N, C-alpha and C positions, 0 to 999 in steps of 0.2 A: 513498777512491779517487774521482777526478774522472771525470765523464762526458765523452764526446767533445765534447759541446756546451760544457761548462765549459772544457775545454782549448782548444777552438777560439776561444772568446771571449777567453780570457786571452792567447793567442798573437797574435790580431788586434789586441788593445789594445797589446801590446808592440810589434808592428810599427808601429802608428800612432804611438806615442810615439817610437820610434827613428827613424822617417821624419821626424817633426817636428823632431827634434834631430840630424839627420844631420850637420850642420856641426860640432857639438860632439863627435860620436862617430864620427870617420872610421875608427877601428880596428874598428868593428862592421859595416862595409859588406859584407864577404864573408859573415859570419854572417847578417846581415839578409836578404840575397838568398837564401841557402840556406834560411832559415826561411820566406821568402815562397814558395819552390818547394814546400817540404814542406806548408805550409798549403794551397796550391792543390791539391796531390795529395790531401791528406786530404779537402778539400771535394768533389773529383771522386769519390773513393771512397765518401764518404757518400751522394752523389747516386746513384751506381751501386748501393749497398747498398739504398737506398730503392726504386729501380726493381726490384731483384730481389725485395724483400719484396712489392711490389705484384704482380709477376708470379707470385710463389709463391702469394699469396692467390687470384689469378685462376685459376691452374693447379689449386689445391686445389678450388675450386668446380667447375671443369670435370671434375676427376677424380671428385668426389662424384656429379655428374650421370651420368657414364659408368658408375660402379659401381652406381648405382641401376638404370639401364636394364639392365645385365648381370644383376643379381640377378633382376629380373622375367623376363628372357628365360630364364635358367637354370631358374627355377622352372617356367616353362611347358614347357621342353624335358623336364624330369624327369617332368612330368605325362604328356606324350605317350609317353615311354619306358615308364612304368608301364602306361599304357593299352595300348600295343602288346604288351608281353611279359606283362602280368598282374602283379598285386602280389605273387604268391607265387613267381615264377620266379627261379631262382638266377642267371640272366643279368644281373639288375639289378646285381649286385655289380660287374660290369665298368664300370658307369656311376657307381659310387660310391653306389649306392642300397642300402638295406637291404630285402631281401625280407621280406614279412609272414610270420611263422612261427606266428602265433597266440599267445594268452596261455598261459602254463603253468597247468595245472589246479591249483587250490588244494585241498590236502587238507583234509578236514573236521577241525576241531579235536577232540582227544580229549574224551570226556565228562568233566565235572568229577569229581574224586576226592572221595568222601565220607570224612570222617574219622570214625573210630569214636567214639561218644559225643557227637557233635555233631548238632544237629538243624538241618535247613534252615530258614533264616529265612523267615517268612511275614509278608507285609505285612498289617497290620490297618488297616481303614478307620476313621478317627476319626469319631465321630458329629458331625454338624454341629449347632450350637445351633439349636434351633427357636424360632420366634417365641413359642410358648406358654410356654416355660420362662423367657423374659425378663420375663413379666408378673408 
């Protein structure tokens, strides 16, 4: 599949060739003018598309800036709301904030079950080699 640029180059070359040989190809006069109009429209649309692409990039940068400022402002507002109502107040839910409810208490794990006939493992310290035994 050809790109727009490849098609445009090909069509402009065809127009140039048919213009140079217009006397020999009078039957193509109508098609040549029609193609010239279409090529000019395509060039105009490609220029418009490039302008929109540039505007989109500029708009995206502006949107990113606005979103960053709004994020900072919202964070600040939420802090003020928490400070005003307190971090445990259920009123915070109205503002989309989660009230602090504390951590659930962890139950103590049950003691290890001893199996009959097994003895608990006891770590034994290994004696370190002394300098005297190396002699």
